[in-house]
C-alpha positions in Angstrom: 0.0 0.0 0.0 2.9 2.4 0.8 4.0 2.2 -2.9 0.6 3.3 -4.2 0.5 6.9 -5.4 -2.9 8.2 -4.5 -2.7 11.1 -6.9 -1.8 8.9 -9.9 -4.6 6.5 -9.0 -7.1 9.4 -8.7 -6.1 11.0 -12.1 -6.1 7.6 -13.9 -9.5 6.7 -12.4 -11.0 10.1 -13.5 -9.7 9.4 -17.0 -10.8 5.8 -17.2 -14.2 5.7 -15.5 -16.0 8.0 -18.0 -14.5 6.1 -20.9 -15.5 2.7 -19.4 -19.0 4.0 -18.7 -19.2 5.3 -22.2 -18.3 1.8 -23.5 -21.0 0.1 -21.3 -23.9 2.6 -21.7 -26.2 2.1 -24.7 -25.9 4.7 -27.5 -29.0 6.9 -27.9 -30.1 10.2 -29.3 -30.5 11.6 -25.8 -27.0 10.5 -24.8 -25.5 12.1 -27.9 -27.3 15.3 -27.1 -26.2 15.4 -23.5 -22.6 14.4 -24.3 -22.3 17.0 -27.1 -23.7 19.7 -24.9 -21.3 18.7 -22.1 -18.3 18.7 -24.5 -19.2 22.2 -25.7 -19.7 23.5 -22.2 -16.4 22.0 -21.0 -14.5 23.3 -24.0 -16.0 26.7 -23.5 -15.1 26.7 -19.8 -11.5 25.6 -20.3 -11.0 27.9 -23.3 -12.4 30.9 -21.4 -10.2 30.0 -18.4 -7.0 29.7 -20.5 -7.8 32.8 -22.5 -8.6 34.8 -19.3 -5.3 33.8 -17.7 -3.4 34.7 -20.9 -5.1 38.1 -21.2 -4.4 38.9 -17.5 -0.8 37.9 -17.9 -0.3 40.0 -20.9 -1.9 43.1 -19.3 -0.3 42.9 -15.8 2.9 40.8 -16.1 4.5 41.2 -19.5 5.8 43.9 -21.8 2.5 44.6 -23.6 1.9 45.7 -27.1 -1.2 46.4 -29.2 -4.6 46.0 -27.6 -3.0 44.7 -24.4 -1.0 47.9 -24.0 -4.1 49.9 -24.6 -6.0 48.1 -21.8 -2.9 48.3 -19.6 -2.8 52.1 -20.0 -6.5 52.3 -19.1 -5.9 50.7 -15.7 -5.5 53.5 -13.1 -1.9 53.9 -11.9 -3.1 53.6 -8.3 -4.6 50.2 -9.1 -1.4 49.0 -10.9 0.7 50.1 -8.0 -1.6 48.2 -5.6 -1.3 45.0 -7.7 2.5 45.3 -8.2 4.2 42.2 -6.6 0.8 40.8 -5.6 0.5 38.2 -8.4 -1.9 35.9 -6.6 -4.3 38.7 -5.9 -4.3 39.7 -9.6 -5.2 36.2 -10.6 -7.8 35.8 -7.9 -9.6 39.1 -8.7 -9.0 39.8 -12.3 -9.2 36.3 -14.0 -12.8 35.6 -12.9 -13.9 39.1 -14.2 -12.1 38.6 -17.5 -13.5 35.1 -17.7 -17.1 36.2 -17.3 -16.7 38.8 -20.0 -15.1 36.3 -22.4 -17.9 33.8 -21.8 -20.6 36.4 -22.3 -19.0 37.5 -25.6 -18.6 34.0 -26.8 -22.2 33.1 -26.0 -23.6 36.1 -27.7 -21.5 35.5 -30.7 -21.8 31.8 -31.3 -24.8 30.5 -29.3 -27.5 30.7 -32.0 -25.2 29.1 -34.6 -23.9 26.5 -32.1 -27.5 25.5 -31.2 -28.4 24.9 -34.8 -25.2 23.0 -35.5 -25.6 20.9 -32.3 -29.1 19.7 -33.3 -28.0 18.7 -36.8 -24.8 17.2 -35.5 -26.5 15.1 -32.9 -28.9 13.6 -35.5 -26.0 12.9 -37.9 -23.8 11.3 -35.2 -26.6 9.1 -33.9 -27.5 7.9 -37.4 -23.9 7.2 -38.3 -23.0 5.4 -35.1 -26.3 3.5 -34.9 -25.6 1.8 -38.2 -22.3 0.3 -36.9 -21.9 -3.2 -35.4 -22.6 -3.3 -31.6 -18.9 -3.5 -30.7 -18.0 -0.4 -32.7 -21.0 1.5 -31.2 -19.6 0.8 -27.8 -16.1 1.8 -28.8 -17.4 5.0 -30.3 -19.2 5.6 -27.0 -16.0 5.2 -25.1 -14.1 7.6 -27.4 -17.0 10.0 -27.1 -16.3 10.4 -23.4 -12.7 11.4 -23.7 -13.3 15.1 -23.7 -15.3 14.8 -20.5 -12.6 12.7 -18.9 -9.9 15.2 -19.9 -12.0 18.0 -18.4 -12.3 16.1 -15.1 -8.6 15.5 -15.0 -7.7 19.1 -15.7 -10.1 20.5 -13.1 -8.8 18.0 -10.5 -5.3 19.0 -11.4 -6.1 22.7 -10.8 -7.7 21.8 -7.5 -4.6 19.8 -6.4 -2.4 22.7 -7.4 -4.5 25.0 -5.3 -4.7 22.6 -2.3 -0.9 21.9 -2.4 -0.3 25.6 -2.1 -2.7 26.3 0.8 -2.2 23.0 2.6 1.4 22.2 3.3 1.3 18.5 3.9 4.5 16.6 3.2 2.7 13.4 2.3 0.6 15.2 -0.3 3.7 16.9 -1.6 5.4 13.5 -2.0 2.5 12.0 -3.9 2.2 15.0 -6.2 5.9 15.2 -7.0 6.2 11.4 -7.6 3.0 11.2 -9.7 4.0 10.8 -13.4 0.4 11.6 -14.6 0.3 14.8 -12.5 3.8 15.8 -13.7 2.8 15.4 -17.3 -0.5 17.3 -16.7 1.4 20.0 -14.9 4.0 20.4 -17.6 1.7 20.5 -20.6 -1.5 22.0 -19.2 -1.4 23.5 -15.7 2.0 25.2 -15.9 1.2 27.2 -19.0 -2.1 28.3 -17.4 -0.6 29.1 -14.0 2.6 30.7 -15.3 3.0 33.5 -12.8 5.6 34.4 -10.2 3.5 32.4 -7.8 3.5 29.2 -9.9 6.8 29.0 -11.7 8.9 25.8 -11.7 11.3 27.3 -9.2 14.0 24.9 -7.9 13.1 23.7 -4.5 14.6 20.7 -2.6 11.5 18.7 -1.8 10.6 17.6 1.8 10.4 13.9 1.1 13.9 13.7 -0.4 15.4 14.7 2.9 14.0 11.9 5.0 17.2 9.8 5.0 19.3 12.9 5.7 17.3 14.2 8.6 17.3 10.8 10.2 21.1 11.0 10.4 21.1 14.3 12.3 17.9 14.2 14.5 18.0 13.0 18.0 16.6 9.4 18.5 13.7 10.8 20.6 12.4 12.6 17.5 10.6 10.3 15.2 10.5 11.0 11.5 7.7 10.0 9.2 6.5 11.4 5.8 3.4 12.7 7.4 5.0 14.9 10.1 8.4 15.7 8.4 7.7 19.4 7.7 6.2 20.1 11.1 9.1 18.4 13.0 11.6 20.3 10.9 9.9 23.6 11.6 8.8 23.1 15.2 11.3 20.8 16.8 14.6 21.4 14.9 14.7 25.2 14.8 17.2 26.5 17.3 19.0 23.1 17.5 20.3 22.6 14.0 21.2 24.8 11.1 20.0 24.0 7.7 23.5 23.2 6.5 23.3 20.1 8.7 20.5 18.8 6.6 22.8 19.1 3.6 26.3 17.9 4.5 27.1 18.5 8.1 29.4 21.6 7.7 28.9 24.4 10.0 27.1 27.6 9.0 30.3 29.7 9.6 32.2 27.5 7.2 29.5 27.7 4.6 29.4 31.5 4.5 33.2 31.9 4.5 34.5 34.2 1.8 37.8 35.0 0.1 39.6 37.9 -1.5 38.2 37.3 -4.9 34.6 37.1 -3.7 35.0 40.2 -1.6 36.5 42.1 -4.6 33.7 41.0 -6.9 31.1 42.2 -4.3 32.8 45.6 -4.2 32.9 45.8 -8.0 29.2 44.9 -8.2 28.1 47.8 -6.0 30.6 50.3 -7.3 30.2 53.8 -6.0 26.6 53.1 -4.8 26.0 54.5 -1.3 22.4 53.4 -0.5 22.3 50.1 1.4 19.1 49.0 -0.3 20.5 49.5 -3.8 23.7 47.8 -2.8 21.7 44.8 -1.6 19.7 44.8 -4.8 22.7 44.9 -7.1 24.2 41.9 -5.3 20.9 40.1 -5.5 20.6 40.7 -9.2 24.2 39.6 -9.9 23.8 36.3 -8.1 20.4 35.6 -9.7 21.8 36.2 -13.1 25.2 34.5 -12.7 24.6 31.4 -10.6 22.9 28.4 -12.2 20.7 26.0 -10.2 22.5 22.7 -9.9 19.8 20.0 -10.3 22.4 17.2 -10.2 23.7 18.4 -6.8 20.1 18.6 -5.5 19.7 14.9 -6.4 23.0 14.0 -4.9 22.1 15.8 -1.6 18.9 13.8 -1.3 21.0 10.6 -1.6 24.1 11.4 0.4 24.8 15.0 1.4 28.3 14.2 2.8 29.6 13.8 -0.8 28.8 17.4 -1.7 30.4 20.7 -0.8 28.2 23.6 -0.1 28.6 27.3 0.6 29.8 30.6 -0.8 33.2 29.5 -2.3 31.9 26.4 -4.2 29.0 28.4 -5.6 31.1 31.4 -6.6 33.8 29.4 -8.5 31.5 26.7 -10.0 28.8 29.3 -10.8 26.3 26.6 -9.7 24.5 25.7 -6.5 21.3 24.9 -4.7 19.3 27.4 -2.7 21.6 27.1 0.4 24.6 28.0 -1.8 22.8 31.0 -3.3 22.0 32.2 0.2 25.5 31.7 1.6 27.1 33.6 -1.3 24.6 36.4 -0.7 25.7 36.6 2.9 29.4 36.7 1.9 29.0 39.4 -0.6 26.8 41.5 1.6 29.3 41.3 4.5 32.1 42.4 2.1 30.3 45.7 1.4 29.2 46.3 5.0 25.6 45.2 4.8 23.9 43.5 7.8 22.4 40.2 6.5 20.6 37.1 7.6 20.3 33.5 6.3 16.8 32.2 6.6 15.3 28.7 6.1 11.7 27.5 5.7 9.4 26.3 3.0 9.2 27.5 -0.6 6.6 26.9 -3.2 7.8 25.3 -6.4 4.5 25.7 -8.4 3.6 22.1 -7.6 4.2 21.8 -3.9 6.1 23.2 -0.9 9.6 22.1 -0.1 12.6 22.9 2.1 14.2 26.2 1.0 16.6 28.9 2.1 16.8 32.7 1.4 18.1 35.9 3.0 17.1 39.1 4.7 19.1 42.3 4.5 18.8 45.2 6.9 17.9 48.7 5.6 18.7 51.2 8.3 17.0 54.2 6.6 13.6 52.4 7.1 14.6 50.3 10.1 13.5 47.1 8.6 14.7 43.7 7.2 14.1 43.2 3.4 13.3 39.7 2.2 15.6 38.5 -0.7 15.5 35.2 -2.6 18.4 35.0 -5.1 17.3 31.4 -6.1 13.8 32.5 -7.1 15.3 35.6 -8.6 15.9 33.8 -11.9 12.1 33.4 -12.3 10.9 36.9 -11.2 11.5 39.8 -8.9 12.1 38.4 -5.4 13.8 41.5 -3.9 11.6 43.2 -1.3 8.5 41.6 -3.0 5.3 42.8 -1.4 3.7 39.4 -1.3 7.0 37.5 -0.5 5.1 35.4 2.1 2.8 34.0 -0.7 5.5 31.4 -1.7 7.7 31.5 1.5 6.5 30.1 4.8 7.8 29.1 8.3 10.8 31.5 8.1 13.5 30.6 10.7 16.6 32.8 11.1 19.6 30.6 11.1 22.3 33.2 11.3 22.9 37.0 11.3 26.0 38.9 10.5 
């Protein structure tokens, strides 16, 4: 039972049950009419959803041209300023409104014609199929249900994506990330629809991959299971272990060590800039643009972290690393130019599920506050002082401050 992936079973069942039912159920005029109407409604809903997300993205998140630029310019500056950095709010508020407008326009434009075509098409399909041998009628009935099955799978996938974001359960994350049907659905359908700063395929080391590593560093009295992994990491480990111990056992001080070349690069990056916030941003941008996420290292860490080297120096010279390496290098460079900086650990959202992650905070004295900075996620969007940073970062724990 432990090897059964519930998400895979659910998605395959949703795909197969309508098809099998279509094979068994007798073919009739009423069934053709109901099925055709259902297909049209499902296609209309999905089409309107996809188009609404695309329109919203073009207006609010991309360099717009043509009609999108015209609409963008009509939006009040105050409203655009309010939505800036609040991607999830844009999608929750704007997409439904755009979708309603799209569906109204479509219905007004095509409903009379669609109704006439549907009536004629139903009669034609029934006559054609009814003349077939019994087996082929049943086979046609099964094929006829494929659009309905696809619709159920897509809607369920969207719900799972939504649930995995708001409900940070490690077992659910494990099922989702190990489900081949879901990964295929996410890559080819969900990701293009949900392609925003909130739902990008951002590199995150997943919770379930750390089970064997955490067992090697946790005290015996703390039990580790897939169901309570995240909670134990957040609630019981904080203050006792630094995140680097989950990776390869080196101390945090060793991981953030710098050298003359790193310090010189940091000073070169900030140049003559005097403002601390701008200095911090320039370093953030350089790391996001020049360090590549090391997927092979992430896999190796999940198997045996002792065989990897982590921290500022390996990341700087290899120009590769995982989230912890990005964060360590940011610490080193900030320290080199006199910035007060923290290394933070917690959970980050990958677009599919939540996973262990690390990022930084840098102190801005003029406003007496700590600015959230994520150089790893920076390759996928603006993650420097992002207004809704908390949307895809949770359970923040400060591991070190310099």
